[in-house]
N, CA, C and O atoms as a Tinker XYZ file with bonds, in Angstrom:
   236  protein
     1  N      1.064000   -1.336000    0.082000    73     2
     2  CA     0.079000   -0.173000   -0.146000    64     1     3
     3  C      0.903000    1.056000    0.144000    63     2     4     5
     4  O      2.049000    0.986000    0.588000    81     3
     5  N      0.102000    2.498000   -0.198000    73     3     6
     6  CA     1.202000    3.900000   -0.639000    64     5     7
     7  C      1.661000    3.808000   -2.196000    63     6     8     9
     8  O      1.062000    3.174000   -3.064000    81     7
     9  N      2.875000    4.590000   -2.375000    73     7    10
    10  CA     3.016000    4.846000   -3.061000    64     9    11
    11  C      4.359000    4.717000   -2.943000    63    10    12    13
    12  O      4.992000    5.030000   -1.934000    81    11
    13  N      5.237000    3.852000   -4.858000    73    11    14
    14  CA     6.749000    3.619000   -4.531000    64    13    15
    15  C      7.633000    4.137000   -4.386000    63    14    16    17
    16  O      7.785000    4.980000   -5.270000    81    15
    17  N      8.279000    4.118000   -3.800000    73    15    18
    18  CA     9.646000    4.713000   -3.444000    64    17    19
    19  C      9.959000    5.330000   -4.503000    63    18    20    21
    20  O     10.382000    6.453000   -4.230000    81    19
    21  N      9.947000    5.145000   -5.424000    73    19    22
    22  CA    10.926000    5.712000   -7.230000    64    21    23
    23  C      9.955000    6.991000   -7.071000    63    22    24    25
    24  O     10.434000    8.116000   -6.925000    81    23
    25  N      8.072000    6.676000   -7.121000    73    23    26
    26  CA     7.757000    7.494000   -7.803000    64    25    27
    27  C      7.686000    8.613000   -6.884000    63    26    28    29
    28  O      7.222000    9.588000   -7.476000    81    27
    29  N      8.047000    8.937000   -5.299000    73    27    30
    30  CA     8.125000    9.652000   -4.266000    64    29    31
    31  C      8.837000   10.742000   -4.230000    63    30    32    33
    32  O      8.567000   11.883000   -3.854000    81    31
    33  N     10.303000    9.997000   -4.907000    73    31    34
    34  CA    11.242000   10.715000   -5.020000    64    33    35
    35  C     11.136000   11.945000   -5.900000    63    34    36    37
    36  O     11.736000   12.986000   -5.628000    81    35
    37  N     10.165000   11.762000   -7.224000    73    35    38
    38  CA     9.826000   12.582000   -8.224000    64    37    39
    39  C      8.877000   13.474000   -7.711000    63    38    40    41
    40  O      8.648000   14.564000   -8.234000    81    39
    41  N      8.357000   13.084000   -6.779000    73    39    42
    42  CA     7.358000   14.217000   -6.387000    64    41    43
    43  C      7.813000   15.810000   -6.232000    63    42    44    45
    44  O      8.879000   16.227000   -5.778000    81    43
    45  N      6.647000   16.603000   -6.761000    73    43    46
    46  CA     6.802000   18.396000   -5.772000    64    45    47
    47  C      6.755000   18.449000   -4.641000    63    46    48    49
    48  O      5.961000   17.668000   -4.116000    81    47
    49  N      7.386000   19.174000   -3.925000    73    47    50
    50  CA     6.265000   19.738000   -2.175000    64    49    51
    51  C      4.733000   20.000000   -2.321000    63    50    52    53
    52  O      3.858000   19.785000   -1.482000    81    51
    53  N      4.588000   20.601000   -3.788000    73    51    54
    54  CA     3.273000   20.801000   -3.421000    64    53    55
    55  C      2.696000   19.361000   -3.770000    63    54    56    57
    56  O      1.803000   19.082000   -2.970000    81    55
    57  N      2.867000   18.575000   -4.499000    73    55    58
    58  CA     2.608000   16.933000   -4.709000    64    57    59
    59  C      2.050000   16.272000   -3.043000    63    58    60    61
    60  O      0.927000   15.859000   -2.754000    81    59
    61  N      3.132000   16.355000   -2.268000    73    59    62
    62  CA     3.564000   15.993000   -1.300000    64    61    63
    63  C      2.263000   15.992000   -0.174000    63    62    64    65
    64  O      1.491000   15.126000    0.239000    81    63
    65  N      2.520000   17.847000    0.154000    73    63    66
    66  CA     1.237000   18.128000    0.438000    64    65    67
    67  C     -0.083000   18.138000    0.340000    63    66    68    69
    68  O     -0.891000   18.159000    1.269000    81    67
    69  N     -0.332000   18.117000   -1.033000    73    67    70
    70  CA    -1.823000   17.464000   -1.374000    64    69    71
    71  C     -2.203000   16.207000   -1.004000    63    70    72    73
    72  O     -3.290000   16.104000   -0.435000    81    71
    73  N     -1.336000   14.909000   -1.266000    73    71    74
    74  CA    -1.332000   13.594000   -0.732000    64    73    75
    75  C     -1.369000   13.532000    0.800000    63    74    76    77
    76  O     -2.338000   12.842000    1.117000    81    75
    77  N     -0.934000   13.823000    1.507000    73    75    78
    78  CA    -0.578000   14.222000    3.596000    64    77    79
    79  C     -1.489000   14.635000    3.616000    63    78    80    81
    80  O     -2.047000   14.255000    4.645000    81    79
    81  N     -2.632000   15.815000    2.575000    73    79    82
    82  CA    -3.867000   16.473000    3.339000    64    81    83
    83  C     -5.034000   14.868000    3.190000    63    82    84    85
    84  O     -5.945000   14.499000    3.931000    81    83
    85  N     -4.670000   14.467000    2.363000    73    83    86
    86  CA    -5.486000   13.690000    1.927000    64    85    87
    87  C     -5.484000   12.445000    2.453000    63    86    88    89
    88  O     -6.442000   11.690000    2.619000    81    87
    89  N     -4.514000   12.310000    2.665000    73    87    90
    90  CA    -4.596000   11.099000    3.729000    64    89    91
    91  C     -4.763000   11.177000    5.106000    63    90    92    93
    92  O     -4.856000   10.204000    5.854000    81    91
    93  N     -4.800000   12.409000    5.450000    73    91    94
    94  CA    -5.347000   12.816000    7.226000    64    93    95
    95  C     -6.831000   13.086000    7.036000    63    94    96    97
    96  O     -7.619000   13.394000    7.930000    81    95
    97  N     -6.997000   12.988000    6.238000    73    95    98
    98  CA    -8.974000   13.290000    6.097000    64    97    99
    99  C     -9.233000   11.918000    6.065000    63    98   100   101
   100  O    -10.245000   11.673000    6.720000    81    99
   101  N     -8.666000   10.806000    5.507000    73    99   102
   102  CA    -9.039000    9.872000    5.030000    64   101   103
   103  C     -9.291000    9.126000    6.964000    63   102   104   105
   104  O    -10.205000    8.688000    7.663000    81   103
   105  N     -7.498000    9.451000    7.080000    73   103   106
   106  CA    -7.234000    8.671000    8.793000    64   105   107
   107  C     -8.402000    8.915000    9.089000    63   106   108   109
   108  O     -9.152000    7.968000    9.327000    81   107
   109  N     -9.076000   10.824000    9.185000    73   107   110
   110  CA   -10.031000   11.148000   10.187000    64   109   111
   111  C    -11.053000   10.145000   10.397000    63   110   112   113
   112  O    -11.233000    9.542000   11.455000    81   111
   113  N    -11.906000    9.963000    9.006000    73   111   114
   114  CA   -12.541000    9.360000    8.466000    64   113   115
   115  C    -13.140000    7.770000    9.085000    63   114   116   117
   116  O    -14.234000    7.371000    9.484000    81   115
   117  N    -11.675000    7.108000    8.902000    73   115   118
   118  CA   -11.387000    6.092000    9.196000    64   117   119
   119  C    -11.501000    5.720000   11.084000    63   118   120   121
   120  O    -11.899000    4.706000   11.658000    81   119
   121  N    -11.216000    6.412000   11.373000    73   119   122
   122  CA   -10.748000    6.983000   12.882000    64   121   123
   123  C    -12.194000    7.108000   13.349000    63   122   124   125
   124  O    -12.299000    6.306000   14.277000    81   123
   125  N    -13.322000    7.706000   13.163000    73   123   126
   126  CA   -14.643000    8.359000   13.540000    64   125   127
   127  C    -15.254000    7.039000   13.119000    63   126   128   129
   128  O    -15.913000    6.472000   13.990000    81   127
   129  N    -15.172000    6.558000   12.158000    73   127   130
   130  CA   -16.189000    4.818000   11.677000    64   129   131
   131  C    -16.123000    4.279000   12.594000    63   130   132   133
   132  O    -17.181000    4.060000   13.183000    81   131
   133  N    -14.663000    3.721000   13.264000    73   131   134
   134  CA   -14.160000    2.712000   14.094000    64   133   135
   135  C    -14.491000    3.567000   15.298000    63   134   136   137
   136  O    -14.560000    2.710000   16.179000    81   135
   137  N    -14.743000    4.753000   15.889000    73   135   138
   138  CA   -15.574000    5.084000   17.105000    64   137   139
   139  C    -17.011000    4.949000   16.906000    63   138   140   141
   140  O    -17.735000    4.397000   17.734000    81   139
   141  N    -17.229000    5.213000   16.333000    73   139   142
   142  CA   -18.861000    4.813000   15.613000    64   141   143
   143  C    -19.325000    3.553000   16.378000    63   142   144   145
   144  O    -20.286000    3.286000   17.100000    81   143
   145  N    -17.998000    2.741000   15.814000    73   143   146
   146  CA   -18.532000    1.255000   15.646000    64   145   147
   147  C    -18.775000    0.966000   16.948000    63   146   148   149
   148  O    -19.748000    0.622000   17.618000    81   147
   149  N    -17.309000    1.265000   17.174000    73   147   150
   150  CA   -16.943000    0.610000   19.207000    64   149   151
   151  C    -17.866000    1.419000   19.600000    63   150   152   153
   152  O    -18.776000    0.618000   19.384000    81   151
   153  N    -18.689000    2.803000   20.202000    73   151   154
   154  CA   -19.899000    2.784000   21.239000    64   153   155
   155  C    -20.719000    2.500000   20.448000    63   154   156   157
   156  O    -21.590000    3.250000   20.890000    81   155
   157  N    -21.400000    1.802000   19.229000    73   155   158
   158  CA   -22.511000    1.306000   19.419000    64   157   159
   159  C    -22.784000   -0.077000   19.680000    63   158   160   161
   160  O    -23.842000   -0.654000   19.932000    81   159
   161  N    -21.061000   -0.674000   19.516000    73   159   162
   162  CA   -20.918000   -2.090000   20.311000    64   161   163
   163  C    -21.360000   -2.359000   21.742000    63   162   164   165
   164  O    -22.027000   -3.284000   22.204000    81   163
   165  N    -20.778000   -1.248000   22.344000    73   163   166
   166  CA   -20.468000   -0.941000   23.894000    64   165   167
   167  C    -22.032000   -0.791000   24.050000    63   166   168   169
   168  O    -22.582000   -1.889000   24.135000    81   167
   169  N    -22.721000    0.078000   24.097000    73   167   170
   170  CA   -24.050000    0.696000   23.604000    64   169   171
   171  C    -25.522000    0.271000   23.107000    63   170   172   173
   172  O    -26.673000    0.618000   23.372000    81   171
   173  N    -24.852000   -0.728000   22.186000    73   171   174
   174  CA   -26.220000   -0.974000   21.762000    64   173   175
   175  C    -26.639000   -2.218000   21.557000    63   174   176   177
   176  O    -26.214000   -3.060000   22.348000    81   175
   177  N    -27.554000   -2.661000   20.477000    73   175   178
   178  CA   -27.814000   -4.120000   20.022000    64   177   179
   179  C    -27.042000   -4.766000   19.232000    63   178   180   181
   180  O    -26.767000   -4.209000   18.169000    81   179
   181  N    -26.430000   -6.201000   19.527000    73   179   182
   182  CA   -26.192000   -6.919000   18.136000    64   181   183
   183  C    -26.651000   -6.652000   16.702000    63   182   184   185
   184  O    -25.897000   -6.826000   15.744000    81   183
   185  N    -27.818000   -6.258000   16.593000    73   183   186
   186  CA   -28.540000   -6.119000   15.334000    64   185   187
   187  C    -28.222000   -4.540000   14.908000    63   186   188   189
   188  O    -27.974000   -4.195000   13.752000    81   187
   189  N    -28.265000   -3.799000   15.858000    73   187   190
   190  CA   -27.224000   -2.359000   15.491000    64   189   191
   191  C    -25.844000   -1.911000   14.971000    63   190   192   193
   192  O    -25.534000   -0.994000   14.211000    81   191
   193  N    -24.734000   -3.316000   15.940000    73   191   194
   194  CA   -23.568000   -3.080000   15.591000    64   193   195
   195  C    -23.633000   -4.071000   13.701000    63   194   196   197
   196  O    -22.907000   -3.571000   12.842000    81   195
   197  N    -24.135000   -4.820000   13.454000    73   195   198
   198  CA   -24.277000   -5.426000   12.182000    64   197   199
   199  C    -24.691000   -4.217000   11.069000    63   198   200   201
   200  O    -23.912000   -3.891000   10.174000    81   199
   201  N    -25.708000   -3.745000   11.205000    73   199   202
   202  CA   -26.079000   -2.773000   10.628000    64   201   203
   203  C    -24.950000   -1.298000    9.947000    63   202   204   205
   204  O    -24.628000   -0.708000    8.916000    81   203
   205  N    -24.720000   -1.348000   11.532000    73   203   206
   206  CA   -23.403000   -0.023000   11.130000    64   205   207
   207  C    -21.874000   -0.717000   10.143000    63   206   208   209
   208  O    -21.264000   -0.236000    9.188000    81   207
   209  N    -21.720000   -1.768000   10.770000    73   207   210
   210  CA   -20.612000   -2.712000    9.825000    64   209   211
   211  C    -21.201000   -2.301000    8.527000    63   210   212   213
   212  O    -20.720000   -1.345000    7.917000    81   211
   213  N    -22.416000   -3.101000    7.981000    73   211   214
   214  CA   -22.618000   -3.146000    6.526000    64   213   215
   215  C    -22.789000   -1.279000    5.849000    63   214   216   217
   216  O    -22.804000   -0.646000    4.793000    81   215
   217  N    -22.852000   -1.163000    6.799000    73   215   218
   218  CA   -22.738000    0.314000    6.115000    64   217   219
   219  C    -21.511000    0.872000    6.247000    63   218   220   221
   220  O    -21.601000    2.039000    5.865000    81   219
   221  N    -20.442000    0.628000    6.588000    73   219   222
   222  CA   -19.626000    1.325000    6.520000    64   221   223
   223  C    -18.989000    0.237000    5.598000    63   222   224   225
   224  O    -18.073000    0.816000    5.012000    81   223
   225  N    -19.043000   -1.135000    5.170000    73   223   226
   226  CA   -18.341000   -2.061000    3.964000    64   225   227
   227  C    -18.495000   -1.387000    2.421000    63   226   228   229
   228  O    -17.784000   -1.380000    1.416000    81   227
   229  N    -19.834000   -0.813000    2.787000    73   227   230
   230  CA   -20.411000    0.093000    1.446000    64   229   231
   231  C    -19.085000    1.165000    1.004000    63   230   232   233
   232  O    -18.194000    1.791000    1.578000    81   231
   233  N    -19.653000    0.897000   -0.596000    73   231   234
   234  CA   -18.516000    1.641000   -1.318000    64   233   235
   235  C    -19.222000    2.816000   -1.344000    63   234   236
   236  O    -18.728000    3.821000   -1.856000    81   235
């Protein structure tokens, strides 16, 4: 996963900043989804957790 090292060395600083920006957005969304799933698992019904997992697996 990720960019090949040879390609990264050819990136401009602006390209690197853009990739890092989008990566941080993706990571925040993933963490929010994990937090929501954990919260539902701790407080919710098993069916609610299954529904949440199905929703998160959709593209």
